[in-house]
Phi, psi and omega in degrees: 000138180291146174283165178300320180296319179297319178296314181297320184293343178293334187229352186224158172280111182250097185234021178266208180293137180277060176221163172247113184298125179271109185296332185265321187271343179295149187233177179305331184247349185226138170265127178262137180263119180292334182292316188246342187083000179287157174239145184239129175297129192259096169256022188246313178045048177052058182057045175066027183256354182251093187295335182246016187067216183247141171054046175304137185302330179284346176270325186275045175264153180299319182300313182287321180297322176295318180296316181295319179296320179298318182289327185288342182296325180238154177233086181289153174278094188292351175291336182225349180240115193255149183226161176296326180294322177294320179294321178297317177299312183300319179295315180295314182296317182295323181287315186275323190253316184280326182052230179249010184279335186227147183262318192247151182225135175228136185242145180200167178265121176108132181295320179299320180288334171297313178297317178307314184282336169297315179296316181297321177300317180290319178302310182301316180298313184291317179299317179295323175299318181290328176300328180295332178276314180210109183300345180268351183273099178267068181233163184120042189230029176241156185230122172280130181215181192237153171301152177068015181278150168231113181239005179130181186232024182231149170041237181303324188293336176300332180281350182254328184286130179203063182271185188300324182271107185289346182296337183295332186233355185299141173074003178258139180294144184218156172279148177264078179267159183298121179250126192253142173306139186255119185273073186287140175281133165260132184259150359290138187301320184299335179278347186229012188302314183301316181291321179298317179299319177299318180292324175297316180298320177298314180299316181293325175296317180296322177296315179299318179297320179296321179292318180294324181286333184232061184301130178067004182258354179271114180275322186207161170237123184242139180207147168275130179304325166226123180287117184277284181305327182287352177137017187050057184269129183255156178229155179284148175305326180299326179292318178295323178295323177294320178296319179300317180295315179300315181295319179296322183284341187237018180052056179237135176285129175267117182248129172255124173272102181251027179304320180263327187276345188283167176063058165087348187300326183266009181092358169227161182305316177233146179295331180301336181293344173280343193231261180225160178275126175278178176274331180221138172241125170267133183228163179180207180049262186298337178284351182071296170273147185251171179162200180223148169249134186228137180271183188288355178303328181298337181281003173294344177238144176283151175069026180292177189295345178264003178234341180250124185297147171074005178289316171230135185189171171201164181302309188273339182058044192091193181229125187297321177299318177298322180296317180294316177296317180298319178304313180295315179302313182297322178297319179292317178302319179289311183299316186268006179052051186281339172294317177296322178296321178300318179295312185292308181289328177297321177298321178294316179298314182296318179297319179296319178294317180298318178296319179296319178297320178298325182276343186224052186297337180285345182242311185245131180219171169058044175298134185206157177170160167227127186059223180273359180276081186243158181201168171208166181255154175239169188299320184215166174300317183297317179296317179300313182295322178294320179299317179300318179295319179292323177295322176299318177298329180266016170071043172232128175260124182208159187254150168269165170200155179060205184284321188207031184252155170246133180241142178262131175223063179287167176293157182296338182270007182300148179244172183297327180302316183279340169291314180299319179300315181295316182293328177295318178294321177303308184300315181294320180295316178297320179297319181292333180276340185286000000 
C-alpha cells in the first residue's frame, strides 16, 4: 500500500517535512510522525499558527470534541447565515482581543485575505475623504510599505511582499507602490544605536518624499510590528511613534499586520501594545479564523465598508469550525494566563540565546526577541539551512527566516524544561557541525 507521502507526491509539490503528522499522538510540545513513530520537539507550531501546540488536554475533552464535530458537519456561509457559535466567538474575541481599542470586526479565511481587506478598507476610506475635497478626484490608492516585508501571496499583497526568497513573488504582476528602507535593529541595540537612528531618519525621509510625490494618493502605511518571514526584524518604539505621527498628519491609515505577531507571541496579546495603536490590525494564524479589527477612524466618512453592504465580503465569512476552535483556544489562553507565560518564558529563552551567542560569536549572533518570538543569526544562508537539516535529524522542527536567521515559534504554553531541551540539542548540533 502506498504511503500518504507517495500518494500526495503523485499530484502535488510536496517539499515540506518528510513526516506524516499524527493527529492523535501529537502533543502540545511534540509532533509525532506516523511513518516512523518518532517525535519531534515543536518550535514550529505550523508556522506559528497553533497557540497551544497539538491536542492540549483542555481541548481534548468529550464535551468540546462533540461540539466541534457537530459544527464540522455543515459549513454555513457565515457572511449571511448566522449561528449561536459565531456569536459566542465574536463575544469572546471582542472581550479578550479587541478590548476597547477597536470598534469593528471583519472575518475571512486566510491571513493574506485579512491584509487584502485591511487595504480595501483604507482605500475606500481615503477615496471617500478625497471626494469631500473634489468629487472628481478618484485618488487614494497607494500603499506605503517596507523592504523585507511579508504580507501574503495574493492580489494586493504580492505588491507588498519582498522577502529574501524572490520565488514567492517572481513573475506575478504587481503595483509599484512606495517601498521604504527598513531600519532594522541589530542587537545589542546599545552597540548599534547611532546607526539605527540614521536608518530611521532615512526611512522617514523616504516616507515624506513618497507623500510629497503622491499628495492625497496614499491610503495607508502598512508594517509588521516585528517582521517575521523577512528575518524577525525589530524596530524601536520611537520609530513607531514617528509613523503614527506621519499618518495622523497626512490622513493616512496606519495598518499593523499582526498575522504572525498576534495572540500572545510577543508577551502581550498584540505586538502593537508594545508601541502605538494602529487604525487597523490584520490578524490570523493563532486566531484560527482571520480578519481585521478597525477603530472608529473609519467613521470619518459616510458609507464606509462597515456600513455599506457588499464592499468587503466572502462566501464563508471565515470558517465556523475555526471560530469554535478559536473560542476554546482564547478561553484557555485567558484561564491559564498564557500571554503572561509567553512573556516570562520568552525572557528566559532570549537570555539563554544571548548567553549562547556570547559564548559562540563565531557562529551565533544578533539574539533578539519579544516574548517567545525569538531569533538569532548564523554566518551564512548555507550554514543556516544545513543547521535546520541537522536539527530535523535530531528531532527538532524549527523555521528559517530572512537571509540567515533561525526563528523560534513554540506554543504559548511552553515551559523552561522544553526550552532547555531544545537549546541543549541546538548546542550539541552546532558543536557537531563545527
